[in-house]
VOROVO-707647 format. One record per atom (N, C-alpha, C, CB): residue in one letter; atom name; z, x, y. Coordinates in steps of 0.1 Angstrom, whole numbers, plus 2048, in hexadecimal, padded with zeros to 3 digits. Glycine has a CB too. Layout:
N
+----+----+-----+-----+-----+
! aa ! at !  pz !  px !  py !
+----+----+-----+-----+-----+
!  a ! CA !   Z !   X !   Y !
...
+----+----+-----+-----+-----+
This chain:
72
+----+----+-----+-----+-----+
! aa ! at !  pz !  px !  py !
+----+----+-----+-----+-----+
!  m !  N ! 800 ! 808 ! 7F4 !
!  m ! CA ! 800 ! 800 ! 800 !
!  m !  C ! 800 ! 809 ! 80C !
!  m ! CB ! 80C ! 7F6 ! 800 !
!  p !  N ! 7F6 ! 808 ! 815 !
!  p ! CA ! 7F5 ! 810 ! 821 !
!  p !  C ! 800 ! 80D ! 82B !
!  p ! CB ! 7E8 ! 80E ! 828 !
!  l !  N ! 804 ! 817 ! 832 !
!  l ! CA ! 80F ! 815 ! 83C !
!  l !  C ! 808 ! 810 ! 849 !
!  l ! CB ! 816 ! 823 ! 83F !
!  t !  N ! 811 ! 809 ! 851 !
!  t ! CA ! 80C ! 804 ! 85E !
!  t !  C ! 80D ! 80F ! 868 !
!  t ! CB ! 814 ! 7F8 ! 862 !
!  t !  N ! 807 ! 80E ! 873 !
!  t ! CA ! 808 ! 818 ! 87E !
!  t !  C ! 817 ! 81A ! 882 !
!  t ! CB ! 800 ! 814 ! 88A !
!  g !  N ! 81F ! 810 ! 883 !
!  g ! CA ! 82D ! 811 ! 886 !
!  g !  C ! 835 ! 819 ! 87B !
!  g ! CB ! 833 ! 803 ! 888 !
!  e !  N ! 832 ! 816 ! 86F !
!  e ! CA ! 838 ! 81E ! 864 !
!  e !  C ! 834 ! 82C ! 864 !
!  e ! CB ! 835 ! 817 ! 856 !
!  i !  N ! 828 ! 82F ! 867 !
!  i ! CA ! 823 ! 83D ! 867 !
!  i !  C ! 82A ! 844 ! 873 !
!  i ! CB ! 814 ! 83E ! 869 !
!  l !  N ! 82C ! 83E ! 87E !
!  l ! CA ! 832 ! 844 ! 889 !
!  l !  C ! 841 ! 846 ! 886 !
!  l ! CB ! 831 ! 83B ! 896 !
!  q !  N ! 847 ! 83D ! 87F !
!  q ! CA ! 855 ! 83F ! 87B !
!  q !  C ! 857 ! 84B ! 872 !
!  q ! CB ! 85B ! 833 ! 873 !
!  e !  N ! 84D ! 84D ! 868 !
!  e ! CA ! 84E ! 858 ! 85F !
!  e !  C ! 84C ! 865 ! 867 !
!  e ! CB ! 843 ! 857 ! 854 !
!  v !  N ! 842 ! 865 ! 870 !
!  v ! CA ! 840 ! 871 ! 879 !
!  v !  C ! 84C ! 875 ! 880 !
!  v ! CB ! 834 ! 86F ! 882 !
!  k !  N ! 853 ! 86B ! 886 !
!  k ! CA ! 85F ! 86D ! 88E !
!  k !  C ! 86A ! 873 ! 885 !
!  k ! CB ! 864 ! 860 ! 895 !
!  k !  N ! 86B ! 86D ! 879 !
!  k ! CA ! 875 ! 872 ! 86F !
!  k !  C ! 873 ! 881 ! 86C !
!  k ! CB ! 875 ! 869 ! 863 !
!  y !  N ! 866 ! 884 ! 868 !
!  y ! CA ! 863 ! 891 ! 864 !
!  y !  C ! 864 ! 89B ! 870 !
!  y ! CB ! 855 ! 892 ! 85F !
!  s !  N ! 861 ! 897 ! 87C !
!  s ! CA ! 863 ! 89F ! 888 !
!  s !  C ! 872 ! 8A3 ! 88A !
!  s ! CB ! 85D ! 898 ! 894 !
!  g !  N ! 87B ! 899 ! 888 !
!  g ! CA ! 889 ! 89B ! 889 !
!  g !  C ! 88E ! 8A5 ! 87E !
!  g ! CB ! 891 ! 88E ! 888 !
!  e !  N ! 889 ! 8A3 ! 872 !
!  e ! CA ! 88D ! 8AC ! 867 !
!  e !  C ! 888 ! 8BA ! 86A !
!  e ! CB ! 888 ! 8A7 ! 85A !
!  q !  N ! 87C ! 8BC ! 86F !
!  q ! CA ! 877 ! 8C9 ! 872 !
!  q !  C ! 87F ! 8D0 ! 87D !
!  q ! CB ! 868 ! 8C8 ! 877 !
!  k !  N ! 883 ! 8C8 ! 887 !
!  k ! CA ! 88B ! 8CD ! 892 !
!  k !  C ! 899 ! 8D2 ! 88D !
!  k ! CB ! 88D ! 8C3 ! 89D !
!  q !  N ! 89F ! 8CA ! 884 !
!  q ! CA ! 8AC ! 8CD ! 87E !
!  q !  C ! 8AB ! 8DA ! 876 !
!  q ! CB ! 8B1 ! 8C2 ! 876 !
!  m !  N ! 8A0 ! 8DB ! 86E !
!  m ! CA ! 89F ! 8E7 ! 866 !
!  m !  C ! 89D ! 8F3 ! 86E !
!  m ! CB ! 893 ! 8E5 ! 85C !
!  k !  N ! 894 ! 8F2 ! 879 !
!  k ! CA ! 892 ! 8FE ! 881 !
!  k !  C ! 89F ! 902 ! 888 !
!  k ! CB ! 887 ! 8FA ! 88C !
!  s !  N ! 8A7 ! 8F8 ! 88C !
!  s ! CA ! 8B4 ! 8FB ! 893 !
!  s !  C ! 8BD ! 903 ! 889 !
!  s ! CB ! 8BB ! 8EE ! 897 !
!  e !  N ! 8BE ! 8FF ! 87D !
!  e ! CA ! 8C6 ! 905 ! 873 !
!  e !  C ! 8C1 ! 914 ! 870 !
!  e ! CB ! 8C6 ! 8FE ! 865 !
!  l !  N ! 8B4 ! 916 ! 870 !
!  l ! CA ! 8AE ! 923 ! 86E !
!  l !  C ! 8B1 ! 92C ! 87A !
!  l ! CB ! 89F ! 922 ! 86B !
!  l !  N ! 8B0 ! 927 ! 886 !
!  l ! CA ! 8B3 ! 92F ! 891 !
!  l !  C ! 8C2 ! 932 ! 892 !
!  l ! CB ! 8B0 ! 927 ! 89E !
!  k !  N ! 8CB ! 929 ! 88D !
!  k ! CA ! 8D9 ! 92D ! 88C !
!  k !  C ! 8DC ! 938 ! 883 !
!  k ! CB ! 8E1 ! 920 ! 888 !
!  i !  N ! 8D5 ! 937 ! 877 !
!  i ! CA ! 8D7 ! 942 ! 86D !
!  i !  C ! 8D3 ! 94F ! 874 !
!  i ! CB ! 8CE ! 93F ! 861 !
!  c !  N ! 8C7 ! 950 ! 87B !
!  c ! CA ! 8C3 ! 95C ! 881 !
!  c !  C ! 8CD ! 961 ! 88B !
!  c ! CB ! 8B5 ! 95A ! 888 !
!  w !  N ! 8D2 ! 958 ! 893 !
!  w ! CA ! 8DB ! 95C ! 89E !
!  w !  C ! 8E8 ! 961 ! 898 !
!  w ! CB ! 8DF ! 94F ! 8A7 !
!  y !  N ! 8EE ! 95A ! 88E !
!  y ! CA ! 8FA ! 95F ! 888 !
!  y !  C ! 8F9 ! 96C ! 880 !
!  y ! CB ! 900 ! 954 ! 87E !
!  m !  N ! 8ED ! 96F ! 87B !
!  m ! CA ! 8EA ! 97B ! 874 !
!  m !  C ! 8E7 ! 986 ! 87E !
!  m ! CB ! 8DF ! 97A ! 86A !
!  r !  N ! 8E7 ! 984 ! 88B !
!  r ! CA ! 8E5 ! 98E ! 895 !
!  r !  C ! 8D9 ! 997 ! 893 !
!  r ! CB ! 8F1 ! 996 ! 897 !
!  g !  N ! 8CD ! 991 ! 890 !
!  g ! CA ! 8C1 ! 998 ! 88E !
!  g !  C ! 8C0 ! 99E ! 880 !
!  g ! CB ! 8C1 ! 9A4 ! 897 !
!  g !  N ! 8C9 ! 99A ! 877 !
!  g ! CA ! 8C8 ! 99F ! 869 !
!  g !  C ! 8BD ! 997 ! 861 !
!  g ! CB ! 8D5 ! 99C ! 862 !
!  i !  N ! 8B8 ! 98D ! 867 !
!  i ! CA ! 8AD ! 985 ! 861 !
!  i !  C ! 8A4 ! 980 ! 86C !
!  i ! CB ! 8B2 ! 97A ! 858 !
!  t !  N ! 897 ! 981 ! 86B !
!  t ! CA ! 88E ! 97B ! 875 !
!  t !  C ! 88C ! 96C ! 872 !
!  t ! CB ! 881 ! 983 ! 875 !
!  l !  N ! 886 ! 965 ! 87C !
!  l ! CA ! 883 ! 957 ! 87A !
!  l !  C ! 879 ! 955 ! 86E !
!  l ! CB ! 87E ! 951 ! 887 !
!  n !  N ! 86F ! 95E ! 86E !
!  n ! CA ! 865 ! 95D ! 863 !
!  n !  C ! 86C ! 95F ! 855 !
!  n ! CB ! 85A ! 967 ! 865 !
!  e !  N ! 875 ! 968 ! 854 !
!  e ! CA ! 87C ! 96B ! 848 !
!  e !  C ! 885 ! 95E ! 845 !
!  e ! CB ! 885 ! 977 ! 849 !
!  a !  N ! 88B ! 958 ! 84F !
!  a ! CA ! 893 ! 94D ! 84C !
!  a !  C ! 88B ! 941 ! 847 !
!  a ! CB ! 89A ! 948 ! 859 !
!  y !  N ! 87F ! 940 ! 84C !
!  y ! CA ! 876 ! 935 ! 847 !
!  y !  C ! 873 ! 937 ! 838 !
!  y ! CB ! 869 ! 934 ! 84F !
!  d !  N ! 873 ! 944 ! 834 !
!  d ! CA ! 86F ! 947 ! 826 !
!  d !  C ! 87B ! 945 ! 81C !
!  d ! CB ! 86A ! 955 ! 825 !
!  l !  N ! 887 ! 943 ! 821 !
!  l ! CA ! 893 ! 941 ! 819 !
!  l !  C ! 891 ! 934 ! 811 !
!  l ! CB ! 8A0 ! 941 ! 821 !
!  s !  N ! 897 ! 935 ! 805 !
!  s ! CA ! 897 ! 928 ! 7FD !
!  s !  C ! 8A1 ! 91F ! 802 !
!  s ! CB ! 89A ! 92B ! 7EE !
!  y !  N ! 8A0 ! 912 ! 7FE !
!  y ! CA ! 8AA ! 908 ! 803 !
!  y !  C ! 8B8 ! 90C ! 7FF !
!  y ! CB ! 8A7 ! 8FA ! 7FD !
!  e !  N ! 8BA ! 911 ! 7F3 !
!  e ! CA ! 8C7 ! 915 ! 7EE !
!  e !  C ! 8CC ! 921 ! 7F6 !
!  e ! CB ! 8C6 ! 919 ! 7DF !
!  d !  N ! 8C4 ! 92B ! 7F9 !
!  d ! CA ! 8C8 ! 936 ! 802 !
!  d !  C ! 8CD ! 931 ! 80F !
!  d ! CB ! 8BD ! 940 ! 803 !
!  k !  N ! 8C6 ! 928 ! 815 !
!  k ! CA ! 8C9 ! 923 ! 823 !
!  k !  C ! 8D7 ! 91C ! 822 !
!  k ! CB ! 8BF ! 919 ! 828 !
!  v !  N ! 8D9 ! 914 ! 818 !
!  v ! CA ! 8E6 ! 90D ! 816 !
!  v !  C ! 8F1 ! 917 ! 814 !
!  v ! CB ! 8E6 ! 904 ! 80A !
!  l !  N ! 8EF ! 921 ! 80C !
!  l ! CA ! 8FA ! 92C ! 80A !
!  l !  C ! 8FD ! 934 ! 816 !
!  l ! CB ! 8F5 ! 935 ! 7FE !
!  i !  N ! 8F2 ! 937 ! 81E !
!  i ! CA ! 8F5 ! 93F ! 82A !
!  i !  C ! 8FC ! 936 ! 834 !
!  i ! CB ! 8E7 ! 943 ! 830 !
!  n !  N ! 8F9 ! 92A ! 835 !
!  n ! CA ! 900 ! 921 ! 83E !
!  n !  C ! 90E ! 91F ! 83A !
!  n ! CB ! 8F9 ! 913 ! 83F !
!  d !  N ! 911 ! 91E ! 82D !
!  d ! CA ! 91F ! 91D ! 828 !
!  d !  C ! 927 ! 92A ! 82C !
!  d ! CB ! 91F ! 91B ! 819 !
!  i !  N ! 921 ! 936 ! 82B !
!  i ! CA ! 927 ! 942 ! 82E !
!  i !  C ! 92A ! 943 ! 83D !
!  i ! CB ! 91E ! 94E ! 82A !
!  i !  N ! 921 ! 93E ! 845 !
!  i ! CA ! 923 ! 93E ! 854 !
!  i !  C ! 92E ! 935 ! 857 !
!  i ! CB ! 916 ! 939 ! 85B !
!  k !  N ! 92F ! 929 ! 851 !
!  k ! CA ! 93A ! 920 ! 854 !
!  k !  C ! 947 ! 926 ! 850 !
!  k ! CB ! 937 ! 912 ! 84C !
!  d !  N ! 948 ! 92C ! 844 !
!  d ! CA ! 954 ! 932 ! 840 !
!  d !  C ! 958 ! 93D ! 849 !
!  d ! CB ! 952 ! 938 ! 832 !
!  n !  N ! 94F ! 945 ! 84E !
!  n ! CA ! 952 ! 950 ! 857 !
!  n !  C ! 957 ! 94B ! 864 !
!  n ! CB ! 946 ! 959 ! 859 !
!  l !  N ! 951 ! 940 ! 869 !
!  l ! CA ! 956 ! 93A ! 876 !
!  l !  C ! 964 ! 935 ! 874 !
!  l ! CB ! 94C ! 92F ! 87A !
!  e !  N ! 967 ! 92E ! 869 !
!  e ! CA ! 975 ! 929 ! 867 !
!  e !  C ! 97F ! 935 ! 866 !
!  e ! CB ! 975 ! 921 ! 859 !
!  t !  N ! 97B ! 93F ! 85F !
!  t ! CA ! 984 ! 94B ! 85E !
!  t !  C ! 986 ! 951 ! 86C !
!  t ! CB ! 97E ! 956 ! 855 !
!  t !  N ! 97C ! 952 ! 874 !
!  t ! CA ! 97D ! 957 ! 881 !
!  t !  C ! 986 ! 94F ! 88A !
!  t ! CB ! 96F ! 958 ! 888 !
!  k !  N ! 985 ! 942 ! 889 !
!  k ! CA ! 98E ! 939 ! 890 !
!  k !  C ! 99C ! 93A ! 88C !
!  k ! CB ! 989 ! 92A ! 88F !
!  k !  N ! 99E ! 93B ! 87F !
!  k ! CA ! 9AC ! 93C ! 879 !
!  k !  C ! 9B3 ! 949 ! 87D !
!  k ! CB ! 9AC ! 93B ! 86A !
!  t !  N ! 9AB ! 954 ! 87D !
!  t ! CA ! 9B1 ! 961 ! 880 !
!  t !  C ! 9B1 ! 964 ! 88F !
!  t ! CB ! 9A9 ! 96B ! 879 !
!  k !  N ! 9AA ! 95B ! 897 !
!  k ! CA ! 9A9 ! 95D ! 8A5 !
!  k !  C ! 9A2 ! 96A ! 8A9 !
!  k ! CB ! 9B7 ! 95C ! 8AC !
!  l !  N ! 99A ! 96F ! 8A1 !
!  l ! CA ! 992 ! 97B ! 8A4 !
!  l !  C ! 986 ! 977 ! 8AC !
!  l ! CB ! 98E ! 982 ! 897 !
!  p !  N ! 982 ! 97F ! 8B5 !
!  p ! CA ! 976 ! 97C ! 8BD !
!  p !  C ! 969 ! 97B ! 8B4 !
!  p ! CB ! 973 ! 986 ! 8C8 !
!  f !  N ! 961 ! 971 ! 8B7 !
!  f ! CA ! 955 ! 96F ! 8AF !
!  f !  C ! 949 ! 974 ! 8B6 !
!  f ! CB ! 954 ! 960 ! 8AC !
!  f !  N ! 949 ! 973 ! 8C4 !
!  f ! CA ! 93D ! 976 ! 8CB !
!  f !  C ! 93D ! 984 ! 8D0 !
!  f ! CB ! 93B ! 96D ! 8D7 !
+----+----+-----+-----+-----+
């Protein structure tokens, strides 16, 4: 069953939002790694690698907050 124009526009909007969210997460990984990974390399990471790296970043941020050590 073909989609209507409105349904197609909804899908495009949804995918655009997902793309923006993914790009934001990849840029955060690059920033937290302080140049240890380029944006192109981040795009090449598997989904599992991205999740694991984000988990490590979150853990490190929590540890930094608990210990009151400077992060920046």
